[in-house]
VOGU-3710 file (C-alpha; in Angstrom, 3 decimals, decimal comma):
1> xxxxxxxxxx> 51,196/170,231/24,431  53,098/171,119/21,283  56,401/170,326/23,009  55,149/166,859/23,931  53,802/166,374/20,415  57,025/167,435/18,767  59,081/165,334/21,214  57,051/162,216/20,371  57,384/162,927/16,618  61,146/163,390/17,009
11> xxxxxxxxxx> 61,496/160,140/18,986  59,424/158,345/16,325  61,675/159,716/13,585  64,883/158,745/15,430  63,601/155,248/16,208  62,354/154,853/12,627  65,748/155,816/11,176  67,463/153,290/13,490  65,070/150,570/12,395  65,510/151,534/8,732
21> xxxxxxxxxx> 69,305/151,471/9,047  69,630/148,185/10,975  66,275/146,493/10,481  64,764/144,517/7,627  62,245/147,282/6,597  62,396/151,001/5,868  60,069/153,258/7,813  58,504/156,040/5,678  58,846/159,675/6,766  61,275/158,659/9,532
31> xxxxxxxxxx> 64,160/160,702/8,139  62,011/163,831/7,685  60,594/163,597/11,166  64,056/163,080/12,696  65,511/166,128/10,876  62,561/168,316/11,786  62,086/167,403/15,460  65,483/166,016/16,588  65,945/168,774/19,187  62,659/167,797/20,813
41> xxxxxxxxxx> 63,689/164,097/20,639  66,957/164,813/22,464  65,119/166,677/25,204  62,675/163,794/25,579  65,575/161,329/26,047  67,094/163,541/28,742  63,772/163,804/30,533  63,348/160,000/30,453  66,859/159,494/31,858  66,188/161,978/34,614
51> xxxxxxxxxx> 62,966/160,205/35,488  64,754/156,814/35,656  67,510/158,227/37,836  64,991/159,836/40,107  63,111/156,565/40,439  66,304/154,644/41,256  67,373/157,276/43,776  63,972/157,199/45,394  64,223/153,382/45,622  67,640/153,519/47,226
61> xxxxxxxxxx> 66,567/156,182/49,681  63,480/154,325/50,737  64,879/150,703/50,586  65,107/148,959/53,984  66,334/145,346/54,004  64,732/144,828/57,395  61,355/144,925/55,622  62,342/141,649/53,932  63,355/139,765/57,116  60,354/137,450/56,964
71> xxxxxxxxxx> 61,047/136,609/53,303  64,744/135,948/54,100  63,818/133,739/57,071  61,326/131,801/54,978  63,810/131,362/52,143  66,432/129,911/54,559  63,817/127,670/56,123  62,778/126,216/52,759  66,324/125,743/51,486  68,057/124,391/54,622
81> xxxxxxxxxx> 65,315/123,340/57,072  66,959/125,613/59,630  65,584/128,500/61,647  67,237/131,864/60,964  66,824/134,511/63,664  67,708/138,107/62,683  68,009/140,023/65,931  69,818/143,162/64,737  69,281/145,704/61,972  70,438/144,733/58,497
91> xxxxxxxxxx> 72,173/147,562/56,727  72,688/147,480/52,949  74,592/150,080/50,916  74,699/150,242/47,121  77,163/152,997/46,329  79,974/153,189/45,734  80,039/149,467/46,529  77,548/146,856/47,501  77,864/146,599/51,297  76,276/144,572/54,061
101> xxxxxxxxxx> 76,242/145,009/57,828  74,404/141,948/59,141  73,791/142,798/62,772  73,261/139,956/65,236  71,845/136,722/63,835  71,671/133,018/64,671  71,004/129,786/62,778  69,538/126,596/64,241  70,515/122,981/63,748  68,836/121,230/60,828
111> xxxxxxxxxx> 65,237/120,332/61,733  65,840/121,417/65,321  65,405/124,486/67,511  68,904/124,043/68,983  71,361/126,741/67,953  73,981/125,785/65,418  75,785/129,113/65,037  75,460/132,796/65,774  77,237/135,981/64,659  77,371/139,259/66,527
121> xxxxxxxxxx> 78,097/141,183/63,349  79,476/140,719/59,830  80,562/143,572/57,599  81,885/143,520/54,007  81,818/145,545/50,736  81,824/144,205/47,157  82,708/146,168/44,007  79,860/146,332/41,415  81,676/146,197/38,103  83,830/143,113/38,845
131> xxxxxxxxxx> 80,731/141,388/40,225  79,033/141,802/36,825  82,045/139,955/35,413  81,586/137,133/37,963  84,518/138,378/40,011  84,200/138,813/43,777  86,330/141,833/44,687  85,996/142,984/48,267  87,681/145,256/50,717  88,266/144,144/54,293
141> xxxxxxxxxx> 85,809/141,486/55,543  85,168/141,692/59,266  83,242/139,109/61,268  82,865/139,513/65,005  81,614/136,940/67,500  81,124/133,744/65,520  79,909/131,030/67,912  79,359/127,627/66,340  78,357/124,217/67,738  79,929/121,647/65,419
151> xxxxxxxxxx> 79,158/117,936/65,769  80,678/114,920/64,074  78,092/112,174/64,251  78,776/108,495/64,826  78,371/107,781/61,096  81,190/110,216/60,302  78,979/112,985/58,908  78,728/116,461/60,416  75,906/118,792/61,303  77,029/121,332/58,679
161> xxxxxxxxxx> 77,406/119,092/55,620  74,210/120,546/54,119  75,639/124,081/54,299  78,786/123,330/52,339  79,031/124,809/48,836  80,915/122,617/46,440  83,868/124,180/44,700  82,446/123,438/41,258  79,477/125,680/42,050  81,871/128,519/42,803
171> xxxxxxxxxx> 84,184/127,739/39,904  82,872/130,549/37,639  83,640/133,085/40,347  87,081/134,464/41,076  87,896/135,912/44,480  89,916/138,958/45,379  89,436/139,956/49,000  91,769/142,517/50,456  91,733/140,976/53,950  89,619/138,925/56,337
181> xxxxxxxxxx> 89,419/139,447/60,072  87,537/137,218/62,531  87,456/138,282/66,179  86,033/137,162/69,541  84,796/133,851/68,181  84,450/130,289/69,457  83,730/126,774/68,220  82,355/123,886/70,293  83,475/120,637/68,640  81,569/117,517/69,719
191> xxxxxxxxxx> 82,987/114,282/68,286  80,498/111,482/68,924  82,626/109,060/66,906  85,632/109,424/69,245  83,657/110,515/72,334  85,628/113,751/72,563  84,673/117,368/73,085  86,880/120,373/72,358  86,225/124,079/72,693  88,057/126,817/70,784
201> xxxxxxxxxx> 87,629/130,137/72,563  88,834/133,670/71,953  89,513/132,970/68,281  91,311/135,729/66,421  92,040/135,129/62,709  93,452/137,605/60,213  94,578/137,180/56,621  96,184/139,294/53,969  94,868/139,488/50,433  92,916/136,396/49,352
211> xxxxxxxxxx> 93,041/135,856/45,599  93,770/133,031/43,225  97,543/132,459/42,734  98,356/135,343/45,072  100,386/134,483/48,229  98,898/135,737/51,472  99,712/135,785/55,162  97,632/134,105/57,847  97,785/134,604/61,623  95,535/132,989/64,209
221> xxxxxxxxxx> 95,231/132,537/67,947  92,701/130,753/70,136  92,184/129,000/73,458  91,860/125,200/73,227  90,013/123,395/76,020  88,826/119,835/76,632  87,615/118,549/79,983  87,985/114,861/79,160  91,419/115,225/77,565  92,464/117,643/80,333
231> xxxxxxxxxx> 93,528/120,275/77,802  93,633/123,985/78,575  96,070/125,755/76,282  96,611/128,860/74,196  97,562/128,380/70,535  99,183/130,925/68,235  100,218/130,273/64,643  101,174/131,984/61,421  101,608/130,781/57,862  101,799/131,762/54,215
241> xxxxxxxxxx> 98,594/130,889/52,363  98,365/130,149/48,653  95,506/128,730/46,582  94,859/128,094/42,933  91,208/127,216/42,516  91,551/126,369/38,879  94,250/123,804/39,635  92,472/122,777/42,847  95,586/123,460/44,933  95,739/124,854/48,475
251> xxxxxxxxxx> 99,026/125,421/50,296  99,981/126,432/53,829  103,703/127,152/53,725  106,150/127,913/56,517  103,692/127,161/59,288  104,982/128,271/62,663  102,960/127,812/65,821  103,146/127,616/69,582  100,929/125,972/72,188  101,199/126,890/75,866
261> xxxxxxxxxx> 99,244/125,538/78,819  98,248/122,099/80,106  97,470/118,975/78,113  96,634/115,584/79,590  99,044/114,849/82,427  101,505/117,482/81,180  101,530/120,886/82,861  103,426/124,050/81,943  103,515/122,762/78,369  105,347/124,854/75,789
271> xxxxxxxxxx> 105,043/123,280/72,338  106,444/124,656/69,065  105,516/123,246/65,664  106,695/123,978/62,128  106,084/122,641/58,646  104,392/123,105/55,299  101,316/121,494/53,721  100,330/121,324/50,062  96,976/119,768/49,175  94,726/118,972/46,224
281> xxxxxxxxxx> 91,348/118,288/47,891  89,595/117,200/44,708  92,255/114,538/44,212  92,355/113,676/47,906  96,103/114,295/48,208  98,125/116,192/50,764  101,871/116,483/51,236  103,440/117,716/54,484  107,103/118,662/54,415  109,636/119,338/57,154
291> xxxxxxxxxx> 107,228/118,731/60,000  108,828/119,457/63,352  107,296/119,454/66,831  109,257/120,212/69,992  107,929/120,632/73,512  108,895/121,055/77,148  106,747/120,712/80,241  106,206/119,018/83,575  105,024/115,406/83,747  104,177/115,025/87,423
301> xxxxxxxxxx> 107,352/116,008/89,249  109,540/115,354/86,218  110,690/117,676/83,453  109,561/116,585/79,995  111,323/117,283/76,691  109,832/116,055/73,414  110,841/116,360/69,771  109,297/114,919/66,603  110,800/115,279/63,133  109,068/114,022/59,978
311> xxxxxxxxxx> 110,651/115,172/56,694  107,866/113,871/54,432  104,278/112,814/54,997  102,081/112,026/51,992  98,336/111,455/52,037  96,628/110,000/48,998  92,936/109,383/49,629  93,022/107,090/52,683  96,677/106,129/52,372  99,374/107,808/54,466
321> xxxxxxxxxx> 103,095/107,265/53,892  106,054/108,793/55,672  109,826/108,594/55,769  112,528/109,061/58,403  110,291/109,757/61,379  112,368/110,469/64,510  110,867/110,865/67,977  112,944/111,813/71,036  111,462/111,985/74,543  113,203/112,622/77,862
331> xxxxxxxxxx> 111,976/112,755/81,452  114,272/114,131/84,117  114,274/114,977/87,787  117,106/115,480/90,268  119,561/112,576/89,939  117,368/110,751/87,407  117,051/110,966/83,610  115,066/108,760/81,221  115,304/109,105/77,433  113,680/107,312/74,493
341> xxxxxxxxxx> 114,604/107,677/70,841  112,284/106,154/68,228  113,001/105,883/64,501  110,763/104,768/61,636  112,620/104,713/58,298  109,280/104,186/56,529  105,682/103,702/57,562  102,278/103,459/55,924  98,668/103,856/56,989  96,211/102,271/54,561
351> xxxxxxxxxx> 92,650/101,105/55,139  93,041/102,267/58,745  96,032/99,973/59,298  99,395/101,399/60,378  102,427/99,303/59,399  106,179/99,667/59,617  108,663/96,937/58,892  111,555/98,443/60,796  110,807/100,180/64,048  113,961/100,966/66,020
361> xxxxxxxxxx> 113,945/102,318/69,554  116,697/103,078/72,046  116,068/103,997/75,656  118,286/105,029/78,562  117,686/105,380/82,271  120,241/106,927/84,638  119,843/107,522/88,347  122,842/107,845/90,651  124,700/104,546/90,223  121,815/102,890/88,355
371> xxxxxxxxxx> 121,708/102,729/84,568  119,619/100,888/82,001  120,198/100,966/78,263  118,116/99,096/75,741  117,686/98,748/72,005  114,561/97,351/70,394  113,930/96,474/66,766  110,661/95,139/65,467  107,981/95,381/62,804  104,762/96,978/64,006
381> xxxxxxxxxx> 101,167/96,817/62,831  98,208/98,776/64,262  94,693/98,159/62,960  92,279/101,076/63,522  89,406/99,601/61,513  86,992/99,383/64,435  89,112/99,796/67,541  92,898/99,633/67,642  94,577/96,235/67,476  98,357/96,274/67,789
391> xxxxxxxxxx> 100,731/93,520/66,681  104,294/94,030/67,869  106,958/91,618/66,733  108,690/89,355/66,324  110,992/91,771/68,152  114,598/91,686/69,336  115,566/93,448/72,545  119,042/93,986/74,036  119,364/95,349/77,578  122,410/96,500/79,531
401> xxxxxxxxxx> 122,055/97,460/83,200  124,141/98,458/86,195  123,098/98,881/89,823  124,790/99,139/93,237  123,635/95,601/94,036  125,190/94,222/90,828  128,792/93,119/90,579  129,146/94,881/87,243  127,332/95,643/84,015  124,797/92,995/83,058
411> xxxxxxxxxx> 123,584/92,287/79,519  120,678/90,177/78,333  118,914/89,539/75,032  115,225/88,929/74,548  112,856/88,124/71,728  109,135/87,702/71,452  105,901/89,252/70,259  103,009/91,251/71,651  99,369/91,509/70,634  97,133/94,303/71,929
421> xxxxxxxxxx> 93,436/93,918/71,113  91,608/97,056/72,178  88,068/95,873/71,227  88,539/92,759/73,354  90,293/94,795/76,052  93,253/92,431/76,338  96,948/92,175/75,509  99,390/89,283/75,393  103,195/89,277/75,512  105,226/86,169/74,655
431> xxxxxxxxxx> 108,832/86,503/75,782  112,051/84,493/75,517  115,182/85,759/77,283  118,775/84,517/77,158  120,898/85,585/80,106  124,323/83,910/79,895  123,473/80,247/80,512  120,031/81,076/81,872  117,027/80,824/79,592  113,663/82,396/80,424
441> xxxxxxxxxx> 110,323/81,858/78,755  107,252/83,745/79,800  103,761/84,889/78,971  102,120/88,067/80,234  98,380/88,571/79,652  96,478/91,784/80,373  92,679/91,972/80,523  90,321/94,941/80,894  92,274/98,134/80,198  90,009/100,273/82,405
451> xxxxxxxxxx> 90,615/97,971/85,402  93,823/96,105/84,399  94,199/92,486/85,483  97,509/90,739/84,692  98,390/87,077/84,374  102,109/86,253/84,381  103,791/82,879/83,880  107,612/82,774/83,839  109,905/79,737/83,788  113,691/79,400/83,695
461> xxxxxxxxxx> 116,185/76,574/83,765  118,536/78,234/86,245  119,225/81,620/87,781  122,549/82,292/89,512  122,061/85,730/91,055  125,290/85,428/93,068  127,092/85,549/89,772  125,784/89,037/89,104  125,218/90,500/92,570  127,998/92,396/94,302
471> xxxxxxxxxx> 129,615/90,790/97,345  128,033/93,364/99,658  124,658/93,679/97,934  122,832/93,059/101,194  124,336/96,254/102,606  122,365/98,212/100,018  119,125/97,144/101,662  120,502/97,938/105,114  120,640/101,599/104,146  117,925/103,192/106,262
481> xxxxxxxxxx> 117,559/106,087/103,816  116,194/103,789/101,100  112,403/103,776/101,083  110,068/101,167/99,642  107,581/102,749/97,228  104,527/100,551/96,740  102,275/103,238/95,241  102,271/101,503/91,857  100,768/98,352/93,380  97,773/99,935/95,094
491> xxxxxxxxxx> 95,280/99,352/92,279  96,963/96,402/90,565  95,332/93,039/89,903  97,782/90,238/89,099  98,020/86,465/89,076  101,603/85,269/88,656  103,505/82,010/88,483  107,296/81,668/88,688  109,179/78,403/88,215  112,917/77,741/88,046
501> xxxxxxxxxx> 114,948/74,570/88,002  117,785/76,077/90,056  118,319/79,382/91,822  121,232/80,869/93,776  121,010/84,057/95,813  122,961/85,270/98,842  124,810/81,948/99,106  121,410/80,249/99,158  121,011/77,426/96,679  117,634/75,953/95,846
511> xxxxxxxxxx> 116,074/73,794/93,183  112,546/73,280/91,913  111,671/76,785/93,066  107,982/77,625/92,702  106,105/80,787/93,665  102,538/81,832/92,942  101,940/85,582/93,227  98,575/87,275/93,634  98,079/91,039/93,822  94,566/92,154/94,664
521> xxxxxxxxxx> 94,262/95,919/95,145  97,158/96,515/97,551  97,184/92,984/98,970  100,165/90,981/97,682  100,180/87,272/98,437  103,025/84,915/97,491  101,729/81,450/98,261  102,889/78,810/97,920  106,561/79,783/98,095  108,236/76,393/97,796
531> xxxxxxxxxx> 111,673/74,979/96,974  113,991/72,062/97,528  117,250/72,982/99,237  120,115/71,408/101,168  118,599/67,960/101,306  115,208/69,226/102,463  112,188/71,279/101,438  110,920/74,771/102,064  107,263/75,790/102,037  105,538/78,974/103,115
541> xxxxxxxxxx> 104,108/82,321/102,104  104,688/86,085/102,071  101,852/88,589/102,446  102,380/92,311/101,828  99,781/95,017/102,324  100,918/97,866/100,060  99,752/100,827/102,090  101,701/104,058/102,533  103,545/102,155/105,268  103,651/98,545/103,943
551> xxxxxxxxxx> 102,938/95,568/106,199  104,910/92,368/105,533  104,126/88,919/106,959  106,497/85,991/106,365  105,751/82,371/107,149  108,242/79,724/106,092  108,879/76,134/107,124  112,126/74,401/106,179  112,123/70,654/106,756  114,896/68,049/106,589
561> xxxxxxxxxx> 117,648/70,489/105,689  121,367/70,094/106,359  122,189/73,215/108,352  125,888/72,886/107,546  125,188/73,135/103,832  122,840/76,082/104,419  125,563/78,002/106,277  128,329/77,108/103,833  129,917/80,199/102,344  128,726/82,410/105,213
571> xxxxxxxxxx> 130,496/83,685/108,319  128,869/80,816/110,247  130,274/78,113/107,974  131,473/74,965/109,820  130,198/76,360/113,139  126,936/74,430/113,237  126,067/71,034/111,824  122,966/68,880/111,907  119,783/67,987/110,121  116,458/69,510/111,019
581> xxxxxxxxxx> 114,004/72,325/110,460  113,620/76,085/110,611  110,247/77,679/111,290  109,714/81,399/110,621  106,600/83,399/111,486  107,365/87,127/111,439  105,681/90,377/110,520  106,656/94,043/110,345  105,504/97,407/109,050  107,446/100,323/107,574
591> xxxxxxxxxx> 108,620/101,980/104,381  112,371/101,539/104,967  114,751/99,027/106,550  114,989/100,880/109,866  111,211/101,082/110,229  110,830/97,408/109,385  113,529/96,425/111,873  112,001/98,539/114,632  108,561/97,005/114,089  109,618/93,364/113,751
601> xxxxxxxxxx> 107,372/90,884/115,601  107,123/87,093/115,620  109,484/84,200/116,173  111,967/81,878/114,507  112,812/78,375/115,692  115,684/76,113/114,767  115,355/72,393/115,469  118,309/70,071/114,735  119,341/66,497/115,458  122,637/64,589/115,362
611> xxxxxxxxxx> 124,821/67,638/114,954  127,707/69,664/116,221  128,177/73,159/117,663  131,644/74,667/117,192  133,296/77,205/119,508  133,681/75,142/122,688  133,927/71,548/123,903  131,587/71,416/126,896  132,976/68,116/128,125  136,521/69,447/128,224
621> xxxxxxxxxx> 135,477/72,748/129,763  133,600/70,974/132,568  136,461/68,630/133,324  138,952/71,501/133,369  136,804/73,449/135,792  136,411/70,659/138,389  138,933/72,267/140,686  136,904/75,491/140,812  133,879/73,803/142,377  133,080/75,368/145,739
631> xxxxxxxxxx> 135,842/77,949/145,486  135,582/81,718/145,300  137,468/81,805/142,047  136,026/84,047/139,327  134,241/82,614/136,299  136,345/80,510/134,020  136,101/82,117/130,530  136,633/80,426/127,215  136,776/82,689/124,115  135,209/80,888/121,175
641> xxxxxxxxxx> 137,646/78,455/119,621  136,033/76,991/116,568  138,491/74,135/116,506  136,629/72,920/119,614  133,304/71,225/119,096  130,375/69,900/121,072  128,372/67,018/119,680  124,640/66,958/120,333  121,726/64,674/119,661  119,198/67,502/119,584
651> xxxxxxxxxx> 119,141/71,305/119,523  116,187/73,683/119,740  116,713/77,459/119,595  113,808/79,872/119,571  114,173/83,623/119,015  111,192/85,871/119,811  110,827/89,370/118,336  108,784/92,185/119,853  108,732/95,696/118,344  112,147/95,259/116,798
661> xxxxxxxxxx> 113,750/93,805/119,932  114,610/90,206/120,744  112,736/89,222/123,861  113,260/86,201/126,037  114,500/83,499/123,701  115,103/79,899/124,638  117,956/77,524/123,898  118,198/73,788/124,492  120,967/71,437/123,395  121,253/67,868/124,587
671> xxxxxxxxxx> 123,321/64,759/124,127  123,411/61,416/125,992  125,880/62,948/128,488  125,176/66,732/128,661  122,065/68,913/128,458  122,264/72,706/128,144  119,188/74,906/128,517  118,469/78,562/129,174  117,247/81,884/127,879  118,767/85,053/126,587
681> xxxxxxxxxx> 118,617/87,986/124,248  120,221/89,177/121,036  120,853/92,838/120,221  119,979/93,107/116,537  121,834/96,403/116,101  125,194/95,175/117,439  124,724/91,442/116,979  125,768/90,773/120,580  124,535/87,784/122,581  123,531/87,693/126,242
691> xxxxxxxxxx> 122,412/84,188/127,205  122,195/82,654/130,668  122,421/78,875/130,355  122,768/75,913/132,608  124,847/72,897/131,573  123,880/69,655/133,339  125,661/66,316/133,141  123,285/63,380/132,819  122,464/61,415/135,976  122,547/58,245/133,918
701> xxxxxxxxxx> 126,203/58,643/133,034  128,598/55,826/133,964  132,324/55,847/134,449  132,937/53,732/131,405  131,212/56,121/129,007  131,838/59,309/130,965  135,428/58,936/132,023  136,508/61,989/133,986  133,105/63,594/133,350  131,575/60,930/135,582
711> xxxxxxxxxx> 132,472/63,020/138,623  129,994/65,731/137,299  127,119/63,269/137,300  123,911/65,236/137,860  125,767/68,521/138,414  124,585/71,766/136,764  127,013/74,582/136,019  125,798/78,101/135,054  127,206/79,346/131,749  127,082/82,944/130,539
721> xxxxxxxxxx> 127,396/83,350/126,748  128,116/86,920/125,686  129,804/89,019/123,049  129,470/89,146/119,271  127,440/86,416/117,661  130,336/85,309/115,478  132,939/85,258/118,314  131,168/84,762/121,656  132,774/84,155/125,056  131,668/81,224/127,279
731> xxxxxxxxxx> 131,992/81,975/131,010  131,506/79,002/133,413  130,603/79,807/137,033  131,828/76,601/138,747  131,550/78,232/142,148  127,756/78,338/141,662  127,474/74,707/140,524  124,696/72,643/142,037  123,106/69,209/142,022  124,559/65,707/141,927
741> xxxxxxxxxx> 127,492/65,030/144,267  128,698/68,583/144,034  128,930/68,739/147,862  131,322/65,772/147,962  133,397/67,248/145,178  133,501/70,577/146,996  134,584/68,749/150,246  137,137/66,724/148,358  138,415/69,907/146,732  138,572/71,534/150,205
751> xxxxxxxxxx> 140,421/68,547/151,727  142,683/68,454/148,801  143,282/72,168/149,212  144,027/71,716/152,946  146,359/68,816/152,306  148,003/70,795/149,594  148,361/73,739/151,980  149,842/71,538/154,749  152,171/69,908/152,315  153,165/73,284/151,087
761> xxxxxxxxxx> 153,850/74,493/154,668  155,910/71,379/155,537  157,777/71,743/152,339  158,482/75,341/153,209  159,832/74,430/156,712  161,923/71,697/155,266  163,230/74,098/152,692  164,198/76,561/155,457  166,005/73,872/157,446  167,816/72,659/154,396
771> xxxxxxxxxx> 168,875/76,182/153,572  170,181/76,715/157,158  172,216/73,517/157,087  173,687/74,410/153,742  174,659/77,818/155,063  176,414/76,342/158,175  178,375/73,891/156,137  179,483/76,634/153,888  180,920/78,595/156,854  182,781/75,595/158,325
781> xxxxxxxxxx> 184,678/75,056/155,150  186,357/78,530/155,304  190,337/78,235/156,063  192,237/80,520/158,796  194,456/83,380/157,522  198,277/82,720/157,067  200,938/85,096/158,738  202,769/87,530/156,429  206,338/86,971/155,478  209,029/89,565/156,190
791> xxx> 209,165/92,170/153,515  205,646/91,535/152,198  203,475/94,499/151,967
//
């Protein structure tokens, strides 16, 4: 008891002396007590310290944070209106550093039981002494298995806005974390504003030291997936990280990343990106320097190459400005390459409106002997305020093209404007084109982007395609290896109208050409297809069913045309004359020329009046063959001589097609004196004719009008027309003639032949007699031989 008494007296003396020395009053007897009992006072202090340390140690040994789970859950509930679920054991350490091992936990959405985020485990350690100085110094921070469901709502807010801690609240603290590592994590991003959903899986993030004004390294990798955007790719990136919280500056320098996988319609995508970003979030500014994106992949069956370069991009609040943007894209496949190069010297995005005053684009297409080069310049404006609205123009476009069907390189210039209104789901293109002396004006309207429907109206003053097509351009379409691809028309909806004052193609000249085109989900109808040509009119239609093997039906009626003018400039020029009509009704099916030719069905009919057929003069040929009537002589052949002509008052020729072959086709040509009728065939592959005709002289003929032909009155002579279409041979079988007074002519020819034979025999006898007489006279005139004189040899 004495020890306790003396210890208390010593403590009282020591405390009294301290109060006397530093306080306003002086305690009596304090100095005496301190000198007498100071040893006991010192012992008392040591005992008190030991008791405090023992109490603290006992607290630390018996403290279990799990006993406070309910209080922690309630605190989170009151502060955030979210449900916190602590599934694992919470481990807290106090020495040598304050440490936390969270165990598994999850947090709900605000005012909802749906899960917002969960963590498998989080582990970190914080030094005590710096923490007392409002400095957060930590060793390695490790977080495993973060799984978060992040939503951007339609009003632009997010489902985690209430959890954000403003920087000004953290401003008194300074951070110094040795490293941060996040593993096996994922984020589900649901964007209700843009109707998009992305998932980041297998996230691995690691940093170096994180401290104000201290550069650090950052590496990350994750799997990016989106069902609607058709994205499934792996992303890896690295960067140098720097932040200065006092200045409000955050920098990601020397960013290098790579994306590999599929995105949209691009497969086997390999995308590399580089750049640097420097931002001041409080000021709402960000500067991106030396941005570069390059990629390769497969776009369908074509190889894709893509490159974007943007030296400077500045963001100030809601204003974006950039300089010298260059975009290069190429698509290639065997024997075909397409490239596009786009340049924007300057551009700006402000108040959700993108503008550039000088867009420049060049594009090239090369495939075998086909090329297309174009250059486009235009201002461009895109309004994103509600939904995108694009205004393109006034633009200037120059195109240069070459093709096997063209006679050479062709150049045209166009100007116009285009408006694309995404909210209204429509677009409109106004176009004006100058092509040598041809001028085009047109309007193209598109409605309903999800199910596109086009309206096209094009007019031109004249179009001389012969001026630009090669002389043998038709041979290009005779190539059986060329297929017709109508896949792009299968789901198209289009209403079109084409008008031209004058058109020339394939030696065909027409005026007031008019065609209305309708495409309705694989069914293509061109009706009416009208024109004025060669003194007459043409009216008809073309119907195409764009299946895998297209079906084509052509109906055309030409009325009042001059056939001579129609054939002018062709191989049949000057070989047929007359005025009349041509009726065509044909159909076929196939995806190349050979298939279409082999499946051709229908008919064509030519009807003419008051004309001429060159190649033979029937009147002359009949007269010349009179002597062959009733004889056994072979056919009398006349190779086509186009200086010879046959006049007619009417001609009707019908050609029937069946499965690519010409079946029995009829021919009728008549005049007041001669009528020729018959049937035959044409071999489309060789162009050879094989017609069996009968030429009959009118029974009403008289000698005055018929002359020598009068003797053939009512007589029919078989005629065989064969050989190439352009140079046929006419073979007359006079021995098989019939009708009229052919019997009398045959008898007369026989009598004439007999008389001629008798006369020939008499002439022969007379010739023999005359020869004998001449021979006798010659002998009688020979003189006798004279005797030789003496001495002559």
